[in-house]
Structure formats: structure tokens, C-alpha cells
Residue, then its C-alpha position, 0 to 999 in steps of 0.5 A: x109683785x103684781x107688776x112682775x106677774x104682768x111682765x111674766x105674762x107679756x113675756x109668755x105672749x111674746x115667746x108664744x108669738x115667736x114660736x107660732x110664726x117660726x113654726x108656721x109652714x105657710x110663711x110667705x116670702x116676699x120677692x123684691x120688685x123689679x125696681x127694688x132688685x135693680x136698686x139692690x144690684x146697683x148697690x151691690x154690683x157683681x162684676x164677672x171678670x176673667x181670672x187674671x194670671x199673675x206672672x211670677x216676678x223674675x230678676x236677672x243679672x249679667x255675669x261675664x265669664x272673665x276666665x276659664x277658672x270663672x267658667x269652672x266656678x259657674x259649672x260647680x256652683x249650680x246643679x245640672x237642672x239649674x245649669x240647663x236653665x241658664x244655658x237655655x236662657x243664653x241659647x248655648x251649649x255647655x261646651x261653647x262657653x268661653x271666657x269674656x262671654x256675657x251670660x244672663x242668669x236668673x237670681x232664683x232658678x225655678x223647676x219649671x222651665x216654662x216660667x222663663x218662656x218668651x212665649x205666653x202660656x196661651x195664644x187664643x188665635x191658636x186655640x183651633x189648631x191641634x198642634x203648632x210650632x212657633x219659631x221666633x227669630x228675634x229671640x231665637x226660641x221655639x214654642x210648641x202649642x196644643x190648641x193654644x196652650x204652651x206645652x214646651x219651649x226651648x232655644x234655637x239657632x236660626x240662619x246667620x245674616x248671610x243665610x237667614x231662615x225665611x219667615x212664613x207659615x209652612x208645614x211639617x213635611x218629611x223627617x229622618x232620624x239621620x240626615x246628611x247635609x246638602x251643604x257639607x256631607x260631613x255634617x250629620x243632622x240628627x232628628x231632622x224634620x223638614x218644613x220647607x220642602x223646596x228650600x230644604x229648610x227644617x229643624x234638627x239637632x246641631x251646635x248652639x253657639x249662643x247666636x244665629x249661625x246656621x245655613x237656613x235651618x233651625x238648630x236645636x238641642x238634642x232632646x228638643x229635636x227628638x221631642x219635635x221629631x216625635x210630637x209634630x206630624x208629617x204631611x199625608x201623601x197619595x201618588x206624590x200629592x199632598x192629601x193633608x198638611x202636616x203640623x204648621x211651623x210658623x216662623x216670624x220676627x227679625x233678629x238684630x244682628x248688630x245689637x246686643x243679644x236680646x236675652x241680655x236685656x232681661x236684666x233690665x226688663x223681665x218681659x224684654x223677650x216677650x212676643x210683641x203685639x206686632x208679632x202676635x198680629x203676624x201669627x193671626x195672619x198665619x192662622x187666617x192662611x191656615x184656616x183658608x187651606x182645605x188641606x188642613x181639614x180633610x183629605x183631597x182628591x188627586x185633581x184637587x190636590x194638583x190644583x192647589x199645589x199649582x197655586x201654592 
């Protein structure tokens, strides 16, 4: 009994001490020394890394349209939105589908067409340019960027082997909702936007057969041609002199006219059409040229504009 009373007294002392220290408003917090902090940091390192962007895994198959019946089956199997994705991937229009034509088809069709883009979602070298039009001849596609962020992409048909679309950095010049071709007056070019004034090369709506087929211009779907027509900016002129450049159009890459269509390679590698490091390096050179041209940043007086045009 005596031992029990002693135990109770000790318990009360311990509880009282605990309450005293827990209620003590003058409790001191001891900071670790610099050496201790370093040792803690070494044991528990905090690594700051840029967030990784994980790309959705996509698989593709090749479907050869053996007959007209097979084409009809394809058209009836997919919804309009799914069919649009398939046609975009094959750089072709529905009315140009023919028997014995091979198509690359994604096993799962996504709602966002940007999932299938050969262009990256961000190109850091374009971050300081408000709007940029990229045209890849190698994979027959365009990409639109706003401050380095991809906002839209789609298929194109550039120049055929005998009349290839020139590569290089150019700028949106003039546009017309309806232009008559200088090659053949019977060719009407809706939503024409010129980016090579002296060569008469621009983007516009025209048939996409699934391969490069133009006389040098860049053919587009109708909705893509209208989008670029409204989105890109023309040059600013004063007394027929350039005061400010329009939206940059960067044309790059080389299409292999003797090889299989590059989008068919997606069946073996979902990244087969992605921009190569060499192509990204080319874009960086174009950006350097853009940065060196004062017509991209402010209005010029006539005399200065004339001098620059003489050097161009």
C-alpha cells in the first residue's frame, strides 16, 4: 500500500512537470548549426527538377485499302471526328482515298488532335516570338506556335520533286480570300497567304492527295487555310516600304521522294515523325535571323527600310 502511494506521488510529479514545460511560453527552439544543417541536407537531399511531361503511348497499324468496298467499310466504321484524325495523319482528303492505298491508323483515336502532333508542345527557342508558322517538308505538316506553345497543327502538301517549296525564314506578306493561280488561271486558291513575295509562294486551300504535289505553294485543308488566314499577321507597309514584318513562316526539312511515306513509319515507332535535333538546330538559326532583323520589333523610317530591303 505504501509503495502504491509513492507511485501515485511520482506520477503526479511527472504529469505536473509535463504540464509545466508544455505551457511554458518561454520555451526555446534550438536551431541546428551550419554543420548539422549540412549533414541533414546530405541525408535528406531535396532535388529541384523541372516537371516531366509524359507523352501518351500511341500504337498504329497499317491498313491497305484493297477495294472500294474496303474503303466504304472504313468510312462506316469510324465517326466523323475519328475519320478526320485518320485523314490528317495520312495527309489526305476523303475524296482522294483509292484502292491499294496504305493508311496508318491509330489503335485508339483521341479527341485532341494535338496528341498526334509531330511537333513538340513547346519549343523554347520560339518563346520570344508572338506567333510562328512552322512548315515541315519532311513530314508534310504545319505547326502554329504562340510564344513557343503549340496551338494547332495539320497536314500539308508542299512542292513536288520538280517544283520544291524553298526552305528558309520568310514572313507573312499579303493575303487574299480568293486568288487566281499564276500557273493556271483555272486554279482558284481560297484563303491565300503569301510568305515569299517575289517567288509567289504561300499557303492556301487546295487538294491534299497524301504526298507533295504542288507547284511550290503549301496546300492546306479548307479549315486550316482559313484559320491561318485569320491568325497570322501581314506586313506593315508605308509608301510601298516594309515598316514591320508579318508573322514568320519557317520552312525546313527535306521530303524523301523515293522512300515510303514517313507517316507509315509510325507503325514501328510512334516518334518516327518527331522533329529531329538537326531540324531543331535549323529552327534556332532561323530564330537568330529573326532576332537580328529590326523590322520584327519596331517601325522603320523609309530610308532605313530602303536600306534593309537593298540588303535583303
